[in-house]
Every structure is written in C-alpha cells, then in structure tokens.
MIMARZA-547258 format. One line per field, with one value per residue: residue number from 1; residue in one letter; x, y, z of N, C-alpha, C, O in turn. Coordinates in steps of 0.001 Angstrom, whole numbers. Each point is the difference from the previous one (the first is absolute). Layout:
MIMARZA-547258
resi: NUM ...
resn: A ...
n.c1: X ...
n.c2: Y ...
n.c3: Z ...
ca.c1: X ...
ca.c2: Y ...
ca.c3: Z ...
c.c1: X ...
c.c2: Y ...
c.c3: Z ...
o.c1: X ...
o.c2: Y ...
o.c3: Z ...
This chain:
MIMARZA-547258
resi: 1 2 3 4 5 6 7 8 9 10 11 12 13 14 15 16 17 18 19 20 21 22 23 24 25 26 27 28 29 30 31 32 33 34 35 36 37 38 39 40 41 42 43 44 45 46 47 48 49 50 51 52 53 54 55 56 57 58 59 60 61 62 63 64 65 66 67 68 69 70 71 72 73 74 75 76 77 78 79 80 81 82 83 84 85 86 87 88 89 90 91 92 93 94 95 96 97 98 99 100 101 102 103 104 105 106 107 108 109 110 111 112 113 114 115 116 117 118 119 120 121 122 123 124 125 126 127 128 129 130 131 132 133 134 135 136 137 138 139 140 141 142 143 144 145 146 147 148 149 150 151 152 153 154 155 156 157 158 159 160 161 162 163 164 165 166 167 168 169 170 171 172 173 174 175 176 177 178 179 180 181 182 183 184 185 186 187 188 189 190 191 192 193 194 195 196 197 198 199 200 201 202 203 204 205 206 207 208 209 210 211 212 213 214 215 216 217 218 219
resn: M K G F L K Q L K E G I L D N N P T L V Q L L G M C P T L A T T T S V K N A I G M G L A A T V V L I F S N L F I S L L R K F I P K Q V R I A A F I V I I S G F V T M V E L L M K A F V Y S L Y Q S L G I F I P L I V V N C I I L A R A E A Y A S K N K V L P S A V D G L A M G L G F T F A L I L V A T V R E I V G N G T F M G L S L F G D G Y A P A L L F I M P A G A F L T L G F V I A A V Q K I R N M G Q D K E R M E K L S K L E E E A E K E E T V
n.c1: -9732 -2054 -1788 -588 -1156 -2223 -1158 -559 -1770 -1999 -679 -876 -2126 -2057 -225 1338 -256 910 -744 -1600 -335 1334 -974 -104 -264 -1218 -2091 -1450 -305 -1585 -2075 504 644 -1935 740 2032 1777 875 1311 2170 1449 880 1584 2093 1174 1098 1864 1904 1165 1215 1924 1790 898 1342 2068 1570 736 1584 2062 -32 -1043 1877 740 448 -1833 -1278 -1045 -1281 331 -1043 -2135 -316 234 -1842 -1722 38 -438 -2247 -1088 -126 -1433 -2141 -638 -478 -1973 -1756 -285 -1032 -2234 -1163 -442 890 431 -1730 -439 1429 -565 -1681 701 1350 1187 1256 1638 1858 169 984 2190 -130 1271 1687 1611 1635 1697 1463 1646 1687 1800 1314 2050 1061 863 1738 -1060 -1133 -1895 -1884 -1085 -1366 -2039 -1522 -947 -1715 -2069 -1194 -1167 -1917 -1815 -979 -1417 -2084 -1375 -1055 -1802 -1929 -1148 -1417 -1934 -1497 -1413 -1782 -1815 -1494 -1668 -1527 -1549 -1440 -162 -1040 1129 -1599 1851 105 1089 -775 1640 -554 -1606 -200 -74 -2092 2106 590 421 2135 461 506 2187 1346 200 1350 2209 893 241 1841 1952 454 661 2176 1445 242 1274 2202 838 442 1942 1784 325 1010 2249 1054 212 1696 2066 424 563 2168 1455 40 1229 2215 720 208 1945 1789 95 791 2252 1110 33
n.c2: 11167 966 -1411 -711 1354 -78 -1781 98 1241 -1025 -1564 843 753 -4 -1912 1513 -1972 450 482 -1544 -1899 438 -465 -1800 637 -1517 -615 1236 -603 -1556 693 1503 -2091 -1133 1066 -719 671 2007 110 -620 1419 1659 -561 -173 1854 802 -1057 388 1840 -19 -1139 1123 1673 -550 -819 1563 987 -1083 254 1860 -714 -405 2042 -1943 970 -1700 -716 1757 663 -1096 633 1831 -248 -818 1381 1345 -963 -64 1838 228 -1305 698 1669 -582 -1030 1389 1003 -1191 138 1762 159 -1730 629 -7 -1930 -483 880 -1015 -1726 525 1373 -1645 -1343 1245 -937 -1993 367 -575 1494 117 -1563 -77 1416 -577 -1340 800 1042 -1491 -930 594 1722 -973 1403 -1646 388 521 -1898 -900 918 -737 -2016 -31 594 -1426 -1524 649 -34 -1984 -867 851 -802 -1945 71 656 -1338 -1512 988 582 -1490 -561 1324 329 -1453 295 1567 -993 -907 -692 1017 1516 -683 927 -983 -2040 -427 1559 -1307 1962 -2192 798 -624 2128 917 -642 1954 -1542 211 -1230 -2077 -342 -198 -1891 -1809 51 -569 -2210 -1094 208 -1321 -2127 -396 -88 -1902 -1702 134 -729 -2230 -969 108 -1484 -2118 -375 -244 -2075 -1614 -61 -948 -2250 -999 -93 -1688 -2041 -345 -525 -2168 -1472 -61 -1218 -2174
n.c3: -24853 88 -42 -2073 -1383 395 -824 -2189 -622 236 -1500 -1895 -151 -912 -1160 -1011 -1071 -2001 -2061 -300 -1185 -1767 -1990 1336 2134 1137 -593 1195 2126 355 -473 1593 471 -221 -1833 -612 1201 -568 -1821 146 965 -1248 -1484 834 498 -1797 -685 1130 -564 -1886 -210 757 -1193 -1726 356 283 -1879 -1180 856 -1254 -1859 -1178 -585 1022 820 769 -1861 575 2126 1666 378 1282 2224 1006 457 1799 1985 203 665 2230 1130 -5 1386 2121 330 264 1979 1592 -334 818 2186 -1102 -2120 -1440 -1076 -1680 -1991 -1100 -1250 1723 -1335 -872 727 -247 -2049 420 316 -2165 1107 -1478 -106 1542 -419 -1602 762 1253 -865 -1061 -110 1893 -1193 -1054 -1413 -1060 -1151 1099 516 -1552 -238 1467 -425 -1475 676 1253 -1187 -994 1341 387 -1539 0 1603 -398 -1345 967 1390 -891 -565 1583 896 -1267 -144 1661 324 -1655 412 1449 -2064 1854 1666 -405 -1075 2057 1669 -436 -1476 -1508 -844 1063 -426 -207 408 417 -2025 -77 1014 1574 500 -1313 859 1771 -344 -851 1325 1289 -969 -95 1851 571 -1130 705 1822 -473 -880 1414 1136 -1186 -112 1764 35 -1321 780 1443 -892 -786 1478 641 -1451 119 1633 -415 -1317 950 1115 -1274 -611 1562 165 -1537 574
ca.c1: 1328 478 369 1254 1075 133 713 1397 608 136 1081 1312 380 -628 44 1062 212 1339 395 -1007 -392 1238 -59 936 1323 1096 457 383 1378 931 62 92 1385 -9 -1345 -492 -523 -1207 -1091 -339 -695 -1287 -920 -343 -967 -1234 -716 -563 -1073 -1180 -655 -449 -1197 -1082 -496 -550 -1308 -896 -283 -188 -1221 141 1089 -446 735 964 1233 188 1401 673 -447 646 1414 69 -250 1148 1182 -148 396 1434 693 -131 902 1375 345 82 1248 1098 48 160 934 741 969 -762 -397 1168 279 -989 225 -1000 -1085 -1151 -934 -455 -1187 -1127 -250 45 -1157 -868 -906 -937 -840 -1026 -926 -860 -699 -753 -499 -963 -1224 -466 -221 1200 684 674 1098 1110 531 715 1287 816 384 971 1215 697 530 1169 1042 430 861 1251 786 517 1111 1072 625 958 1085 858 733 992 860 740 219 -656 -1459 -347 1247 743 827 -459 1003 1321 926 517 -955 263 -1329 -168 -369 -931 -1381 -398 79 -1251 -175 -419 -1417 -784 128 -720 -1435 -420 -57 -1085 -1261 -103 -317 -1389 -884 55 -802 -1404 -415 -134 -1265 -1092 -14 -547 -1446 -566 34 -1038 -1295 -70 -225 -1389 -849 153 -733 -1437 -318 13 -1196 -1152 82 -394 -1451
ca.c2: 398 1080 -609 -727 991 624 -962 -8 1254 -109 -916 413 1364 634 -831 -976 -758 210 1407 763 -763 -463 -1442 -776 615 -981 -295 1236 308 -1112 -537 1089 275 116 155 -1343 -599 737 -413 -1385 -33 673 -831 -1166 446 370 -1241 -516 913 -168 -1294 -156 838 -632 -1182 399 581 -1110 -834 866 -352 -1349 -18 510 1191 -333 -565 624 341 -1265 -420 886 -361 -1266 303 765 -867 -864 736 296 -1237 -119 984 -410 -1143 485 757 -952 -777 774 1136 -478 1007 982 -704 -13 1373 427 -887 -233 973 -565 -610 983 703 -498 890 1395 653 560 -1047 -318 1183 80 -1111 324 1278 163 -1210 -703 807 435 -1032 -614 842 1126 -496 -311 1291 576 -694 498 1393 42 -649 938 1066 -559 -147 1359 477 -755 431 1340 -126 -778 807 899 -768 -640 1005 676 -959 -867 651 -793 -86 -1326 -692 673 1096 1312 1050 -475 -498 1078 361 -569 -152 234 -1338 114 -138 -1402 -580 240 1425 682 -313 879 1373 140 -106 1220 1106 -267 253 1449 610 -354 765 1392 99 -163 1206 1079 -231 313 1464 590 -222 901 1358 100 59 1298 1054 -128 534 1462 506 -96 1021 1306 74 226 1366 906 -139
ca.c3: -478 868 1271 -220 -83 1322 839 -428 461 1449 352 -510 386 1157 1202 -254 1241 560 91 746 1188 640 217 -812 71 8 -1363 -675 374 -223 -1365 -979 -408 -1466 -558 -344 1229 385 -895 330 1286 -152 -785 818 1002 -707 -317 1254 407 -860 181 1381 124 -752 698 1288 -299 -345 1178 1171 729 556 983 1310 442 1050 -573 -1307 -233 -299 -1334 -975 -110 -742 -1414 -500 -70 -1170 -1206 105 -385 -1450 -611 294 -853 -1385 -129 97 -1247 -1233 173 1167 447 774 1227 877 438 990 1131 1042 -56 -711 973 987 -500 800 1143 -439 608 -1047 -475 1072 232 -1047 214 1138 -138 -1248 -656 851 110 -1319 -1011 -585 -977 661 836 -904 -466 1142 63 -1113 257 1093 -485 -885 850 681 -1017 -335 1091 -51 -1162 309 948 -630 -1052 656 636 -1002 -772 841 674 -934 -1290 -1039 9 -540 -275 -1073 506 -453 87 -407 1028 832 1056 1324 606 1435 468 1118 -446 -155 1341 738 345 -1222 -228 869 -487 -1273 248 686 -957 -960 701 194 -1297 -343 883 -436 -1231 398 716 -986 -693 920 186 -1220 29 1015 -522 -1028 690 685 -999 -461 1061 -6 -1165 283 1015 -686 -834 887 490 -1095 -180
c.c1: 598 453 1321 1184 242 778 1486 734 227 1214 1380 436 -580 158 1051 366 1345 296 -980 -391 1195 -77 1037 1406 1143 451 425 1453 977 182 183 1441 124 -1440 -581 -598 -1317 -1192 -447 -793 -1387 -1012 -430 -1066 -1335 -831 -661 -1163 -1280 -730 -460 -1232 -1206 -597 -591 -1367 -1025 -470 -404 -1224 94 1085 -519 869 1107 1335 369 1474 786 -369 647 1455 175 -190 1200 1223 -79 449 1476 818 -49 968 1449 441 136 1291 1206 175 395 959 868 994 -689 -445 1153 293 -947 33 -1189 -1189 -1176 -937 -520 -1149 -1235 -345 141 -1276 -928 -1058 -1042 -942 -1105 -1011 -1013 -862 -899 -623 -1066 -1332 -603 -122 1297 756 650 1182 1220 650 775 1373 955 512 1062 1320 810 591 1252 1177 580 953 1345 902 592 1241 1182 725 1060 1194 943 831 1103 993 826 375 -621 -1511 -394 1251 856 756 -446 1131 1408 877 493 -899 365 -1331 12 -537 -963 -1430 -433 146 -1301 -242 -474 -1454 -889 37 -828 -1498 -522 -135 -1136 -1355 -212 -387 -1447 -985 -36 -862 -1482 -511 -172 -1315 -1196 -108 -604 -1518 -671 -61 -1066 -1385 -186 -279 -1432 -963 62 -751 -1500 -425 -44 -1238 -1231 -7 -466 -1496 -744
c.c2: 1102 -544 -744 959 679 -917 -55 1241 -26 -841 503 1345 421 -793 -1108 -749 253 1472 852 -722 -519 -1460 -691 559 -1005 -373 1241 343 -1077 -389 1073 371 97 78 -1361 -693 657 -421 -1416 -105 613 -843 -1240 370 364 -1228 -574 868 -237 -1289 -231 858 -659 -1165 348 639 -1078 -756 819 -376 -1369 -95 546 1172 -333 -486 681 304 -1257 -495 853 -412 -1303 242 727 -894 -958 693 395 -1225 -201 937 -412 -1143 417 782 -929 -778 842 1188 -273 1046 1074 -601 -14 1397 448 -867 -140 936 -458 -713 983 878 -414 970 1477 702 623 -1030 -333 1176 118 -1130 344 1236 66 -1304 -719 731 365 -1163 -370 954 1227 -438 -339 1276 697 -650 470 1406 93 -652 906 1161 -438 -123 1360 554 -710 486 1389 -79 -704 796 935 -781 -609 1025 635 -993 -888 683 -752 161 -1280 -763 638 1198 1326 1013 -455 -385 1090 371 -702 -113 281 -1292 20 -326 -1439 -768 307 1461 798 -251 909 1445 223 -25 1253 1185 -186 283 1500 705 -264 795 1480 220 -102 1252 1189 -127 347 1501 707 -139 940 1435 204 105 1349 1129 -40 576 1525 621 -20 1063 1385 181 309 1446 998 -65 723
c.c3: 880 1343 -86 -17 1345 945 -357 493 1507 373 -388 570 1347 1296 -159 1285 671 250 797 1290 800 418 -887 -6 -141 -1416 -769 282 -466 -1464 -1068 -341 -1513 -487 -377 1211 416 -854 331 1289 -116 -751 773 1036 -647 -343 1250 474 -793 343 1438 260 -661 780 1364 -181 -332 1244 1228 828 674 1072 1330 464 995 -557 -1315 -292 -361 -1397 -1084 -227 -764 -1496 -606 -169 -1175 -1279 29 -402 -1509 -715 190 -907 -1466 -226 28 -1298 -1203 111 1230 526 843 1330 1004 542 1109 1254 931 -113 -848 972 1043 -498 804 1130 -388 461 -1039 -384 1058 280 -1043 123 1084 -273 -1228 -510 814 107 -1355 -967 -712 -918 634 861 -842 -519 1118 159 -1087 287 1089 -405 -910 794 736 -972 -393 1058 -3 -1133 243 887 -657 -1073 601 530 -1043 -770 841 591 -907 -1303 -1154 102 -721 -416 -1075 565 -605 -124 -390 1179 945 1166 1308 743 1499 612 1177 -427 -253 1319 745 363 -1205 -324 846 -496 -1260 212 682 -947 -1003 643 203 -1301 -400 848 -392 -1239 334 701 -941 -761 866 242 -1213 -36 1004 -507 -1068 632 680 -975 -533 1033 46 -1170 235 1010 -623 -861 857 501 -1075 -259 1115
o.c1: 1191 1008 805 1019 1138 851 857 1126 1026 803 967 1178 737 170 -209 268 110 472 364 0 -148 424 463 694 1033 1186 859 726 1139 1068 -165 273 964 -921 -1205 -1076 -934 -1095 -1197 -1002 -970 -1161 -1155 -978 -1057 -1217 -1160 -1018 -1085 -1208 -1036 -928 -1104 -1219 -988 -898 -1154 -1155 -147 0 -845 86 -426 1214 1038 1033 753 443 807 852 409 470 939 735 460 701 1028 695 650 1007 990 688 808 1114 880 652 965 1114 711 597 -78 194 540 29 -209 385 412 -318 -1111 -1049 -1075 -1178 -1090 -545 -955 -1175 118 -1107 -1182 -1183 -1190 -1175 -1139 -1179 -1197 -1194 -989 -1218 -932 -944 -1069 445 1043 1202 1174 991 1132 1224 1030 993 1187 1179 991 1074 1226 1089 963 1131 1213 1025 1040 1207 1150 1032 1144 1211 1119 1147 1218 1188 1145 1193 1050 884 419 -525 336 -28 1114 -572 -228 -68 936 -420 463 402 240 -503 985 -1211 -667 -772 -1198 -158 -769 -1126 -827 -683 -996 -1031 -747 -721 -1082 -975 -673 -858 -1107 -835 -691 -997 -1053 -739 -808 -1122 -903 -679 -962 -1100 -735 -709 -1065 -993 -629 -825 -1091 -792 -594 -957 -1018 -640 -703 -1077 -861 -550 -856 -1062 -704 -616 -1230
o.c2: -10 433 32 -252 308 458 -68 -88 469 389 -195 191 171 586 -1142 627 -112 364 1079 599 -414 -369 576 -75 311 139 -82 424 302 -490 -279 1145 574 -470 -208 -593 -675 -220 -281 -712 -532 -76 -418 -726 -232 4 -411 -520 -86 19 -626 -450 -4 -85 -607 -209 77 -418 -555 187 -356 -1003 1154 3 660 143 -557 -192 13 -495 -517 -47 -141 -554 -345 95 -360 -595 50 126 -410 -405 108 25 -486 -164 193 -377 -487 401 709 122 435 665 222 147 654 470 -303 -269 596 354 -192 796 767 214 862 -422 198 326 -97 -199 321 176 -239 4 733 -85 -571 -512 609 -1115 619 201 255 724 287 80 627 680 203 288 712 453 59 482 759 356 142 597 633 160 252 598 429 -147 97 393 20 -213 101 293 -500 -467 157 487 -184 -783 -464 804 97 884 797 48 -303 772 -1207 1004 -262 -216 -997 -561 -274 -1220 854 488 902 873 528 672 973 841 483 747 966 631 505 905 892 507 635 980 761 441 817 995 598 548 978 932 553 695 1056 801 571 898 1044 695 658 1041 948 586 809 1099 801 610 965 998 -2
o.c3: 309 559 931 644 354 764 881 490 493 848 735 302 971 1069 409 1024 1221 1077 465 1075 1150 1096 -985 -1014 -592 -302 -878 -899 -354 -368 -1187 -362 -508 668 139 -81 431 517 65 63 539 401 -80 178 588 185 -34 456 574 238 221 673 544 148 414 815 422 90 1089 1217 823 708 53 -206 38 656 -799 -1132 -929 -737 -1040 -1137 -783 -817 -1089 -1008 -574 -825 -1044 -696 -606 -937 -923 -524 -711 -1031 -739 -364 -880 -999 1003 1210 1017 1035 1193 1160 958 1093 -436 587 70 51 539 765 126 302 871 -336 282 -103 -303 309 340 -308 -157 298 3 -153 -566 602 -50 275 210 173 -268 103 391 -96 -250 262 253 -202 -157 395 101 -311 113 331 -157 -327 187 181 -359 -302 155 -166 -503 -212 178 -241 -442 83 404 -718 -1147 1001 -1169 -949 -246 735 -1206 -854 53 1156 1100 871 18 504 691 49 276 777 -65 45 -441 -90 136 -534 -495 -36 -105 -538 -334 75 -360 -616 -186 7 -490 -514 65 -84 -531 -253 177 -252 -482 80 139 -378 -276 214 -61 -440 -26 286 -270 -344 214 147 -350 -115 348 -62 -376 124 296 -374 23
C-alpha cells in the first residue's frame, strides 16, 4: 500500500510528467482551451498508459531488444485505436473537439518513455500503477493549465459562465501564445512550491544536526 501511494505521489506531484519532466508538451498546449477537453485528453492518455504498460510488462521477456521500440509502438497504437473508437461511439462531441490529438497519443513521449523506462523492466502490477500515476499526473497538469486559460480567456469554467455578460475575456489566453504563457507560469509556480518544500526539509535537517552538535559539545 505504501508503495502504491508513493507511486501515485511520484506521478502526480514529485515527478509529474508534464510539470516536472516537461514531457507531452504538444497535447498540453493544444487541448487545454477548455477544462472538458483537458479531462477528456487526460483520461484517454491515462487509459492508454495503464493498458500499454500492463501488456508491455507481460510481454517484456518475449520482446527481442532489437525491435522493442517498434513492438511498444504497435501495442500502444492498438490501445489508442480502441480509445479512439470508444470515444467516437460514446462521446462524439469530445472526439470532434480533440480531433487529431487522439490518434497522436501513439507518439506521446510520456507513454513511450514509461514503456521503455519502467514497464519493460518491472512486473505487471507496479507497471499498471505507474501508468495510472503518470496518467493522473498528466491529467492534473492539463486541468491546471486549462482552468487558467478557460477562466481568463472565456470567463467560463466547464462551460458555465462565471462573471456574467459584462466580463471582457482576455482572448490571448485561448490562443497558442496564451497556451505558452499559461504553461510557463504554471511550471514556474510548481517549481517554486517544490523548491520551498525542499528548502524546508534542508533547514529541518540542518537544525537537527546543529542540535546534535550542541548536545555532543555539552557532553
């Protein structure tokens, strides 16, 4: 249970694939004009991450090293096709909104990176949990960016008006330039929070060392 929680914390906060590793920038910039799109894209990528990690882990001993990348892409593309067909059948409006970025999940560097770095080297259950953690981290990053862009750029949240008809939206934020600006500020804020936490830990360790040194001197 501790290992499961540690993996989730790693994927969502400490080692977030988008906000810390800076992977998956293309869908992050392109699909975050609204929170609905961000949730849809994040969940689609999470499903692909979980199942591709699971199957790659299952087959890791049978896939020759020389063709492992090609094999990973074939497995990933199968699950992307499954997700694409399901979205087309049950959430067609979301499928239309996300457009080409659904099939492009096949070449999402987050998914291929986890397949190569983790799933191909670990057992099935930890690999599936890793896919879930990284998928949730990716979804979390998308929602953060989309929330800022939708509220500032449209004056809405999940399609609901927040400020009434008198609000003049900053249209820059729903344009490509706004995506870069928003992502940059979000990453900077996350890094600042992480650095504050690390600094606090260092100060606590330093104070403990000073206390121990004072005790030794008194003895």
